ChimeraX commands (.cxc) that place a marker at each C-alpha (Angstrom):
marker #1 position -54.44,-50.52,-0.16 radius 0.5
marker #1 position -53.43,-47.78,-1.93 radius 0.5
marker #1 position -55.37,-45.28,-4.03 radius 0.5
marker #1 position -54.22,-43.34,-7.03 radius 0.5
marker #1 position -55.48,-39.80,-6.47 radius 0.5
marker #1 position -56.11,-37.10,-9.17 radius 0.5
marker #1 position -55.82,-33.66,-7.58 radius 0.5
marker #1 position -55.07,-30.02,-7.87 radius 0.5
marker #1 position -53.03,-28.60,-4.73 radius 0.5
marker #1 position -53.47,-24.97,-5.75 radius 0.5
marker #1 position -57.38,-25.52,-6.12 radius 0.5
marker #1 position -57.61,-27.38,-2.71 radius 0.5
marker #1 position -55.85,-24.20,-0.98 radius 0.5
marker #1 position -58.38,-21.68,-2.09 radius 0.5
marker #1 position -61.20,-24.04,-0.93 radius 0.5
marker #1 position -59.96,-24.21,2.51 radius 0.5
marker #1 position -59.32,-20.37,2.71 radius 0.5
marker #1 position -62.28,-19.71,1.67 radius 0.5
marker #1 position -64.19,-22.25,3.82 radius 0.5
marker #1 position -62.22,-20.68,6.92 radius 0.5
marker #1 position -62.53,-16.38,5.49 radius 0.5
marker #1 position -66.75,-17.24,5.26 radius 0.5
marker #1 position -66.62,-19.22,8.86 radius 0.5
marker #1 position -65.60,-16.02,10.37 radius 0.5
marker #1 position -67.78,-13.41,8.21 radius 0.5
marker #1 position -64.17,-11.91,6.35 radius 0.5
marker #1 position -65.42,-10.60,2.86 radius 0.5
marker #1 position -62.57,-10.77,0.94 radius 0.5
marker #1 position -61.29,-11.69,-2.89 radius 0.5
marker #1 position -58.65,-14.32,-3.73 radius 0.5
marker #1 position -56.57,-13.29,-6.87 radius 0.5
marker #1 position -54.06,-15.19,-9.38 radius 0.5
marker #1 position -51.38,-15.29,-7.30 radius 0.5
marker #1 position -52.17,-16.74,-3.80 radius 0.5
marker #1 position -53.26,-13.13,-2.35 radius 0.5
marker #1 position -56.21,-12.77,-0.36 radius 0.5
marker #1 position -57.28,-9.22,-0.73 radius 0.5
marker #1 position -59.44,-8.33,2.62 radius 0.5
marker #1 position -62.70,-5.69,2.37 radius 0.5
marker #1 position -61.53,-3.80,5.49 radius 0.5
marker #1 position -60.03,-4.07,8.36 radius 0.5
marker #1 position -59.19,-7.57,9.80 radius 0.5
marker #1 position -59.32,-7.79,13.26 radius 0.5
marker #1 position -56.36,-8.83,15.30 radius 0.5
marker #1 position -58.56,-11.90,17.17 radius 0.5
marker #1 position -59.72,-12.86,13.72 radius 0.5
marker #1 position -56.20,-13.06,11.98 radius 0.5
marker #1 position -54.76,-14.75,14.93 radius 0.5
marker #1 position -58.09,-17.41,14.89 radius 0.5
marker #1 position -57.51,-17.95,10.96 radius 0.5
marker #1 position -53.66,-18.35,11.28 radius 0.5
marker #1 position -54.36,-21.05,13.91 radius 0.5
marker #1 position -57.04,-22.88,11.69 radius 0.5
marker #1 position -55.09,-22.51,8.45 radius 0.5
marker #1 position -52.02,-23.54,10.19 radius 0.5
marker #1 position -53.34,-26.93,10.75 radius 0.5
marker #1 position -53.34,-27.78,6.70 radius 0.5
marker #1 position -49.74,-26.48,6.34 radius 0.5
marker #1 position -51.11,-23.03,5.16 radius 0.5
marker #1 position -49.36,-20.00,6.59 radius 0.5
marker #1 position -50.02,-16.07,6.74 radius 0.5
marker #1 position -47.09,-14.38,5.34 radius 0.5
marker #1 position -45.65,-10.95,6.94 radius 0.5
marker #1 position -42.46,-10.09,4.92 radius 0.5
marker #1 position -41.90,-8.49,1.60 radius 0.5
marker #1 position -39.29,-11.70,0.62 radius 0.5
marker #1 position -41.52,-14.34,1.79 radius 0.5
marker #1 position -44.45,-13.03,-0.32 radius 0.5
marker #1 position -42.99,-12.38,-3.27 radius 0.5
marker #1 position -41.26,-16.34,-3.19 radius 0.5
marker #1 position -45.05,-17.40,-2.94 radius 0.5
marker #1 position -46.04,-15.24,-5.53 radius 0.5
marker #1 position -43.38,-16.34,-7.90 radius 0.5
marker #1 position -44.30,-20.12,-7.01 radius 0.5
marker #1 position -47.57,-19.28,-8.03 radius 0.5
marker #1 position -46.29,-18.16,-11.33 radius 0.5
marker #1 position -44.53,-21.41,-11.95 radius 0.5
marker #1 position -47.49,-23.57,-11.09 radius 0.5
marker #1 position -49.78,-21.57,-13.73 radius 0.5
marker #1 position -46.63,-22.13,-16.21 radius 0.5
marker #1 position -46.85,-25.75,-15.08 radius 0.5
marker #1 position -50.59,-27.35,-14.69 radius 0.5
marker #1 position -53.05,-24.35,-16.09 radius 0.5
marker #1 position -52.07,-23.83,-19.50 radius 0.5
marker #1 position -53.71,-26.50,-22.01 radius 0.5
marker #1 position -51.42,-25.69,-24.33 radius 0.5
marker #1 position -47.41,-25.17,-23.97 radius 0.5
marker #1 position -46.31,-21.21,-23.52 radius 0.5
marker #1 position -44.66,-19.11,-25.75 radius 0.5
marker #1 position -42.98,-17.05,-23.27 radius 0.5
marker #1 position -39.78,-18.17,-22.15 radius 0.5
marker #1 position -39.63,-19.06,-17.79 radius 0.5
marker #1 position -38.05,-16.11,-17.27 radius 0.5
marker #1 position -40.61,-14.00,-19.12 radius 0.5
marker #1 position -43.39,-15.61,-17.73 radius 0.5
marker #1 position -42.38,-15.10,-13.97 radius 0.5
marker #1 position -41.50,-11.67,-14.77 radius 0.5
marker #1 position -44.25,-10.27,-16.66 radius 0.5
marker #1 position -46.54,-11.84,-13.62 radius 0.5
marker #1 position -44.82,-9.82,-11.04 radius 0.5
marker #1 position -44.05,-6.74,-13.00 radius 0.5
marker #1 position -40.65,-7.15,-11.82 radius 0.5
marker #1 position -36.65,-7.33,-13.23 radius 0.5
marker #1 position -36.26,-11.61,-13.37 radius 0.5
marker #1 position -32.66,-11.47,-11.87 radius 0.5
marker #1 position -33.83,-9.43,-8.68 radius 0.5
marker #1 position -36.93,-12.23,-8.17 radius 0.5
marker #1 position -34.45,-15.18,-9.08 radius 0.5
marker #1 position -31.94,-13.27,-6.39 radius 0.5
marker #1 position -34.78,-13.25,-3.37 radius 0.5
marker #1 position -36.07,-16.92,-4.79 radius 0.5
marker #1 position -32.89,-18.28,-4.55 radius 0.5
marker #1 position -31.83,-16.63,-0.93 radius 0.5
marker #1 position -34.75,-17.29,0.30 radius 0.5
marker #1 position -35.75,-21.40,-0.77 radius 0.5
marker #1 position -32.10,-22.34,-1.04 radius 0.5
marker #1 position -32.33,-23.47,-4.42 radius 0.5
marker #1 position -32.70,-21.57,-8.41 radius 0.5
marker #1 position -36.15,-20.86,-10.28 radius 0.5
marker #1 position -34.91,-22.98,-12.84 radius 0.5
marker #1 position -34.52,-25.83,-10.09 radius 0.5
marker #1 position -37.74,-24.70,-8.76 radius 0.5
marker #1 position -39.39,-25.57,-11.98 radius 0.5
marker #1 position -37.94,-28.87,-13.33 radius 0.5
marker #1 position -39.12,-30.16,-9.98 radius 0.5
marker #1 position -42.48,-29.19,-10.20 radius 0.5
marker #1 position -42.08,-30.09,-14.31 radius 0.5
marker #1 position -41.53,-33.61,-12.76 radius 0.5
marker #1 position -43.71,-33.79,-10.73 radius 0.5
marker #1 position -46.19,-32.72,-13.11 radius 0.5
marker #1 position -44.74,-35.61,-15.16 radius 0.5
marker #1 position -45.63,-38.21,-13.03 radius 0.5
marker #1 position -49.06,-37.13,-12.43 radius 0.5
marker #1 position -49.99,-37.15,-16.66 radius 0.5
marker #1 position -48.11,-40.45,-16.40 radius 0.5
marker #1 position -50.41,-41.73,-13.83 radius 0.5
marker #1 position -53.26,-40.55,-15.60 radius 0.5
marker #1 position -52.32,-42.84,-18.68 radius 0.5
marker #1 position -54.26,-40.70,-20.86 radius 0.5
marker #1 position -51.32,-39.18,-23.04 radius 0.5
marker #1 position -47.81,-40.60,-24.58 radius 0.5
marker #1 position -45.05,-39.62,-23.54 radius 0.5
marker #1 position -44.31,-37.44,-26.55 radius 0.5
marker #1 position -47.66,-35.63,-25.92 radius 0.5
marker #1 position -46.56,-35.23,-22.61 radius 0.5
marker #1 position -43.48,-33.62,-23.34 radius 0.5
marker #1 position -45.00,-31.06,-26.20 radius 0.5
marker #1 position -47.65,-30.33,-23.04 radius 0.5
marker #1 position -44.84,-29.51,-20.68 radius 0.5
marker #1 position -42.96,-27.68,-23.68 radius 0.5
marker #1 position -40.13,-29.51,-23.71 radius 0.5
marker #1 position -37.08,-29.71,-26.91 radius 0.5
marker #1 position -37.89,-33.29,-27.17 radius 0.5
marker #1 position -38.70,-36.51,-25.36 radius 0.5
marker #1 position -35.24,-37.61,-24.62 radius 0.5
marker #1 position -35.26,-34.08,-22.57 radius 0.5
marker #1 position -38.17,-34.48,-20.73 radius 0.5
marker #1 position -36.46,-38.37,-20.07 radius 0.5
marker #1 position -33.50,-37.31,-19.17 radius 0.5
marker #1 position -34.68,-34.85,-16.66 radius 0.5
marker #1 position -37.07,-37.27,-15.08 radius 0.5
marker #1 position -34.16,-39.64,-14.67 radius 0.5
marker #1 position -31.99,-37.23,-13.06 radius 0.5
marker #1 position -34.58,-36.22,-10.31 radius 0.5
marker #1 position -36.49,-39.53,-10.09 radius 0.5
marker #1 position -33.68,-41.80,-10.46 radius 0.5
marker #1 position -36.05,-43.65,-13.11 radius 0.5
marker #1 position -36.97,-43.53,-16.72 radius 0.5
marker #1 position -41.12,-41.87,-17.48 radius 0.5
marker #1 position -41.53,-45.03,-18.93 radius 0.5
marker #1 position -40.69,-47.42,-15.89 radius 0.5
marker #1 position -42.49,-45.20,-13.27 radius 0.5
marker #1 position -45.78,-45.46,-15.60 radius 0.5
marker #1 position -44.97,-49.76,-15.26 radius 0.5
marker #1 position -44.43,-49.22,-11.86 radius 0.5
marker #1 position -48.37,-47.10,-11.26 radius 0.5
marker #1 position -50.04,-49.48,-14.14 radius 0.5
marker #1 position -48.85,-52.66,-12.14 radius 0.5
marker #1 position -49.47,-51.19,-8.65 radius 0.5
marker #1 position -53.57,-49.98,-10.60 radius 0.5
marker #1 position -53.69,-53.61,-11.90 radius 0.5
marker #1 position -53.02,-55.29,-8.45 radius 0.5
marker #1 position -55.07,-52.84,-6.53 radius 0.5
marker #1 position -58.10,-53.76,-9.32 radius 0.5
marker #1 position -57.36,-57.51,-8.88 radius 0.5
marker #1 position -57.95,-57.40,-5.24 radius 0.5
marker #1 position -60.99,-55.35,-5.14 radius 0.5
marker #1 position -62.72,-58.08,-7.63 radius 0.5
marker #1 position -61.53,-60.72,-4.99 radius 0.5
marker #1 position -63.30,-58.88,-2.17 radius 0.5
marker #1 position -67.02,-60.40,-1.27 radius 0.5
marker #1 position -70.09,-58.81,-2.54 radius 0.5
marker #1 position -73.09,-58.68,-0.48 radius 0.5
marker #1 position -76.32,-59.16,-2.02 radius 0.5
marker #1 position -79.64,-57.92,-0.68 radius 0.5
marker #1 position -80.04,-61.54,0.85 radius 0.5
marker #1 position -77.28,-61.75,3.42 radius 0.5
marker #1 position -77.08,-57.89,4.61 radius 0.5
marker #1 position -78.85,-57.99,7.43 radius 0.5
marker #1 position -81.41,-55.45,8.45 radius 0.5
marker link #1:1,2 radius 0.2
marker link #1:2,3 radius 0.2
marker link #1:3,4 radius 0.2
marker link #1:4,5 radius 0.2
marker link #1:5,6 radius 0.2
marker link #1:6,7 radius 0.2
marker link #1:7,8 radius 0.2
marker link #1:8,9 radius 0.2
marker link #1:9,10 radius 0.2
marker link #1:10,11 radius 0.2
marker link #1:11,12 radius 0.2
marker link #1:12,13 radius 0.2
marker link #1:13,14 radius 0.2
marker link #1:14,15 radius 0.2
marker link #1:15,16 radius 0.2
marker link #1:16,17 radius 0.2
marker link #1:17,18 radius 0.2
marker link #1:18,19 radius 0.2
marker link #1:19,20 radius 0.2
marker link #1:20,21 radius 0.2
marker link #1:21,22 radius 0.2
marker link #1:22,23 radius 0.2
marker link #1:23,24 radius 0.2
marker link #1:24,25 radius 0.2
marker link #1:25,26 radius 0.2
marker link #1:26,27 radius 0.2
marker link #1:27,28 radius 0.2
marker link #1:28,29 radius 0.2
marker link #1:29,30 radius 0.2
marker link #1:30,31 radius 0.2
marker link #1:31,32 radius 0.2
marker link #1:32,33 radius 0.2
marker link #1:33,34 radius 0.2
marker link #1:34,35 radius 0.2
marker link #1:35,36 radius 0.2
marker link #1:36,37 radius 0.2
marker link #1:37,38 radius 0.2
marker link #1:38,39 radius 0.2
marker link #1:39,40 radius 0.2
marker link #1:40,41 radius 0.2
marker link #1:41,42 radius 0.2
marker link #1:42,43 radius 0.2
marker link #1:43,44 radius 0.2
marker link #1:44,45 radius 0.2
marker link #1:45,46 radius 0.2
marker link #1:46,47 radius 0.2
marker link #1:47,48 radius 0.2
marker link #1:48,49 radius 0.2
marker link #1:49,50 radius 0.2
marker link #1:50,51 radius 0.2
marker link #1:51,52 radius 0.2
marker link #1:52,53 radius 0.2
marker link #1:53,54 radius 0.2
marker link #1:54,55 radius 0.2
marker link #1:55,56 radius 0.2
marker link #1:56,57 radius 0.2
marker link #1:57,58 radius 0.2
marker link #1:58,59 radius 0.2
marker link #1:59,60 radius 0.2
marker link #1:60,61 radius 0.2
marker link #1:61,62 radius 0.2
marker link #1:62,63 radius 0.2
marker link #1:63,64 radius 0.2
marker link #1:64,65 radius 0.2
marker link #1:65,66 radius 0.2
marker link #1:66,67 radius 0.2
marker link #1:67,68 radius 0.2
marker link #1:68,69 radius 0.2
marker link #1:69,70 radius 0.2
marker link #1:70,71 radius 0.2
marker link #1:71,72 radius 0.2
marker link #1:72,73 radius 0.2
marker link #1:73,74 radius 0.2
marker link #1:74,75 radius 0.2
marker link #1:75,76 radius 0.2
marker link #1:76,77 radius 0.2
marker link #1:77,78 radius 0.2
marker link #1:78,79 radius 0.2
marker link #1:79,80 radius 0.2
marker link #1:80,81 radius 0.2
marker link #1:81,82 radius 0.2
marker link #1:82,83 radius 0.2
marker link #1:83,84 radius 0.2
marker link #1:84,85 radius 0.2
marker link #1:85,86 radius 0.2
marker link #1:86,87 radius 0.2
marker link #1:87,88 radius 0.2
marker link #1:88,89 radius 0.2
marker link #1:89,90 radius 0.2
marker link #1:90,91 radius 0.2
marker link #1:91,92 radius 0.2
marker link #1:92,93 radius 0.2
marker link #1:93,94 radius 0.2
marker link #1:94,95 radius 0.2
marker link #1:95,96 radius 0.2
marker link #1:96,97 radius 0.2
marker link #1:97,98 radius 0.2
marker link #1:98,99 radius 0.2
marker link #1:99,100 radius 0.2
marker link #1:100,101 radius 0.2
marker link #1:101,102 radius 0.2
marker link #1:102,103 radius 0.2
marker link #1:103,104 radius 0.2
marker link #1:104,105 radius 0.2
marker link #1:105,106 radius 0.2
marker link #1:106,107 radius 0.2
marker link #1:107,108 radius 0.2
marker link #1:108,109 radius 0.2
marker link #1:109,110 radius 0.2
marker link #1:110,111 radius 0.2
marker link #1:111,112 radius 0.2
marker link #1:112,113 radius 0.2
marker link #1:113,114 radius 0.2
marker link #1:114,115 radius 0.2
marker link #1:115,116 radius 0.2
marker link #1:116,117 radius 0.2
marker link #1:117,118 radius 0.2
marker link #1:118,119 radius 0.2
marker link #1:119,120 radius 0.2
marker link #1:120,121 radius 0.2
marker link #1:121,122 radius 0.2
marker link #1:122,123 radius 0.2
marker link #1:123,124 radius 0.2
marker link #1:124,125 radius 0.2
marker link #1:125,126 radius 0.2
marker link #1:126,127 radius 0.2
marker link #1:127,128 radius 0.2
marker link #1:128,129 radius 0.2
marker link #1:129,130 radius 0.2
marker link #1:130,131 radius 0.2
marker link #1:131,132 radius 0.2
marker link #1:132,133 radius 0.2
marker link #1:133,134 radius 0.2
marker link #1:134,135 radius 0.2
marker link #1:135,136 radius 0.2
marker link #1:136,137 radius 0.2
marker link #1:137,138 radius 0.2
marker link #1:138,139 radius 0.2
marker link #1:139,140 radius 0.2
marker link #1:140,141 radius 0.2
marker link #1:141,142 radius 0.2
marker link #1:142,143 radius 0.2
marker link #1:143,144 radius 0.2
marker link #1:144,145 radius 0.2
marker link #1:145,146 radius 0.2
marker link #1:146,147 radius 0.2
marker link #1:147,148 radius 0.2
marker link #1:148,149 radius 0.2
marker link #1:149,150 radius 0.2
marker link #1:150,151 radius 0.2
marker link #1:151,152 radius 0.2
marker link #1:152,153 radius 0.2
marker link #1:153,154 radius 0.2
marker link #1:154,155 radius 0.2
marker link #1:155,156 radius 0.2
marker link #1:156,157 radius 0.2
marker link #1:157,158 radius 0.2
marker link #1:158,159 radius 0.2
marker link #1:159,160 radius 0.2
marker link #1:160,161 radius 0.2
marker link #1:161,162 radius 0.2
marker link #1:162,163 radius 0.2
marker link #1:163,164 radius 0.2
marker link #1:164,165 radius 0.2
marker link #1:165,166 radius 0.2
marker link #1:166,167 radius 0.2
marker link #1:167,168 radius 0.2
marker link #1:168,169 radius 0.2
marker link #1:169,170 radius 0.2
marker link #1:170,171 radius 0.2
marker link #1:171,172 radius 0.2
marker link #1:172,173 radius 0.2
marker link #1:173,174 radius 0.2
marker link #1:174,175 radius 0.2
marker link #1:175,176 radius 0.2
marker link #1:176,177 radius 0.2
marker link #1:177,178 radius 0.2
marker link #1:178,179 radius 0.2
marker link #1:179,180 radius 0.2
marker link #1:180,181 radius 0.2
marker link #1:181,182 radius 0.2
marker link #1:182,183 radius 0.2
marker link #1:183,184 radius 0.2
marker link #1:184,185 radius 0.2
marker link #1:185,186 radius 0.2
marker link #1:186,187 radius 0.2
marker link #1:187,188 radius 0.2
marker link #1:188,189 radius 0.2
marker link #1:189,190 radius 0.2
marker link #1:190,191 radius 0.2
marker link #1:191,192 radius 0.2
marker link #1:192,193 radius 0.2
marker link #1:193,194 radius 0.2
marker link #1:194,195 radius 0.2
marker link #1:195,196 radius 0.2
marker link #1:196,197 radius 0.2
marker link #1:197,198 radius 0.2
marker link #1:198,199 radius 0.2
marker link #1:199,200 radius 0.2
view
């Protein structure tokens, strides 16, 4: 049986981090760019416990400047793709540079060296993932999705989507809808227990 989930990875990570920091009685503040500001000095023991607990969820504490910068770039891209209700008027390079207050050429160099792909290609991958999510939700047309994610046209969205996934957005949506219908039909066929046949 398959289930289709709507989720916010960024929010999930923040909740996990918040719960573990509170459990260790560590006073903190989580910023917009994935940075946790600790009030006071974090002991080595608590730091080790926190790192071990977060690693179970695939969350790692970063201790070098390049990796920190890459994570901040990812956060800035996430904001551009997922958080804005309307398309941003800023170009990708302007948005990232403004957020981190550093030159885009420098950020691009660091990101490529650390990740092995360009910021632009990472952005394309994130936008395609967002398109897939919106198509699965089935609330917006492809035209509306193209506008929301600041594509120049539906054709631009479709070409990028097919290049990454190998299929068109329309075909992807058909597959998702077909799977949803199959699950719904399966659920209708399951026996329903009544008060009479439920043992106490």
